[in-house]
C-alpha positions in Angstrom: 82.1 47.7 65.6 85.3 45.9 66.5 85.8 42.2 65.5 88.1 39.6 66.8 90.4 38.2 64.2 88.5 34.9 64.3 85.0 36.3 64.0 83.1 36.0 60.8 81.0 39.0 59.7 79.1 37.1 57.0 79.0 34.7 54.1 78.9 35.3 50.4 77.9 32.7 47.7 79.5 32.9 44.3 77.8 31.8 41.1 79.2 28.3 41.3 77.3 27.8 44.7 80.5 28.0 46.8 80.1 29.7 50.1 82.9 31.8 51.4 83.2 33.6 54.7 84.5 37.1 55.0 85.8 39.0 58.0 85.9 42.6 56.9 83.3 44.8 55.2 84.2 46.4 52.0 83.0 49.9 53.0 83.3 51.1 56.6 80.4 52.9 58.4 80.7 56.6 58.0 82.4 56.5 54.7 82.0 59.7 52.7 81.7 59.3 48.9 83.1 62.1 46.8 80.5 63.3 44.3 80.3 66.0 41.6 77.8 68.8 42.3 76.2 68.4 39.0 75.5 64.7 39.7 73.9 65.4 43.1 72.3 68.7 42.5 71.8 69.5 38.8 70.1 72.9 39.5 72.6 73.8 42.2 71.2 74.5 45.7 69.2 77.3 47.2 70.8 78.6 50.5 68.0 79.5 53.0 69.6 82.1 55.4 73.0 82.3 56.9 75.7 79.8 57.4 76.2 79.2 61.1 78.9 77.5 63.3 77.9 74.1 64.6 77.8 73.7 68.4 77.7 70.7 70.7 74.3 70.1 72.4 74.2 71.2 76.0 71.0 70.8 78.0 71.9 73.8 80.1 70.6 76.9 78.2 73.0 79.1 80.2 76.1 77.3 79.2 78.5 78.7 76.7 78.1 77.2 73.3 81.0 74.8 72.5 82.0 74.7 68.8 82.2 71.5 66.9 85.3 70.3 64.9 85.8 67.7 62.2 87.5 65.1 64.5 86.4 61.8 65.8 87.1 61.7 69.5 87.3 57.9 69.5 89.8 57.5 66.7 91.3 60.9 66.4 90.6 60.9 62.6 89.6 64.0 60.9 90.8 67.4 59.6 90.4 69.3 62.9 88.8 72.1 61.0 85.7 73.9 62.3 82.2 72.6 61.3 79.6 75.1 59.9 76.0 74.3 58.8 73.6 75.8 56.3 70.0 75.0 55.5 69.5 74.5 51.8 66.8 73.2 49.4 67.2 71.4 46.1 65.0 72.9 43.4 65.4 69.7 41.4 64.1 67.3 44.1 60.5 68.5 44.1 60.0 68.8 40.4 58.3 65.3 40.3 56.0 66.1 43.2 57.6 63.4 45.4 60.1 65.4 47.4 60.7 63.6 50.8 62.1 66.8 52.4 61.5 70.5 51.8 65.0 71.4 53.1 68.1 69.8 54.6 71.5 70.8 56.1 74.9 70.8 54.4 77.8 70.7 56.7 81.0 72.8 55.7 84.4 71.7 56.9 86.5 75.0 57.0 88.7 77.0 59.3 86.6 80.1 58.6 82.8 80.7 57.8 82.1 80.2 54.1 80.5 83.3 52.7 78.2 82.9 49.7 78.7 85.3 46.8 76.0 86.7 44.4 72.9 88.7 45.1 70.0 87.5 47.3 67.0 86.3 45.4 64.8 88.1 47.7 66.5 91.0 49.3 66.9 90.6 53.1 66.1 86.9 53.3 69.6 85.4 52.8 68.2 83.2 50.0 70.7 82.8 47.2 71.8 80.0 44.7 75.1 78.4 45.6 77.5 75.8 44.2 79.5 73.6 46.6 83.2 72.6 46.4 84.6 69.5 47.8 81.2 67.8 48.0 80.9 64.4 49.7 77.8 62.3 50.5 77.4 59.8 53.4 74.5 57.4 53.2 72.1 57.7 56.3 68.8 56.2 57.4 66.4 59.1 57.6 62.9 59.6 58.6 60.9 58.4 61.6 59.0 55.3 62.6 57.7 53.4 59.6 58.5 56.3 57.3 62.3 55.6 57.2 64.2 56.0 53.9 67.8 56.1 52.7 69.1 59.6 52.4 72.5 61.3 52.5 74.4 63.6 54.8 76.2 66.1 52.5 79.5 67.8 53.5 81.5 70.4 51.5 84.7 72.2 51.9 83.5 75.5 50.5 81.3 77.6 48.1 82.3 78.3 44.5 83.5 82.0 44.4 83.9 82.5 48.2 86.7 84.9 49.0 86.5 84.6 52.8 89.5 82.4 53.0 87.5 79.1 53.4 89.3 77.5 50.5 92.1 80.0 49.8 93.7 82.8 51.8 91.2 85.7 52.1 91.4 88.2 49.2 90.9 91.0 51.7 91.7 89.8 55.3 90.1 92.9 56.7 86.9 92.2 54.9 86.6 88.8 56.6 87.0 90.4 60.1 83.8 91.5 61.9 83.2 95.2 62.0 84.7 96.8 65.1 87.3 94.0 65.5 90.9 95.2 65.8 93.9 93.6 64.0 96.3 91.7 66.2 
């Protein structure tokens, strides 16, 4: 939302009863709050399957999938890195029996696909416990109709222990290359 320099966004009243106008909001829409993993997810997260590249929606099913990048086309702000998504569940959220969602997506901002480390909990399912690095949370209205609630969209820069090159240069560049791919 753009404001003219003379437009008032709102008013605030202090404890003495004085009313003051303000023209700028303290926190802009889309702000991502840095947060420690232990504060957001005390029992870590359970990854459900593979981490996949995010693609733009295209109504034509025959069209080539166009990858998404961390850049706002209107402002040009962002890192320009590729976006990846993973479906996860928070084991801590359902302990009180009041979980609002069984699973949710975490978005990774990385040049290469983050690779989870450690063994699968159930072999062949892709389910494994993960710890996120560079975690941020953005408040969002979630739910539908009359069942809306405040939730968060989580973004991370990588996974603890990942050696694919998502956070640091790959430990073994050949290992990160798909089988059958040739070096340049």
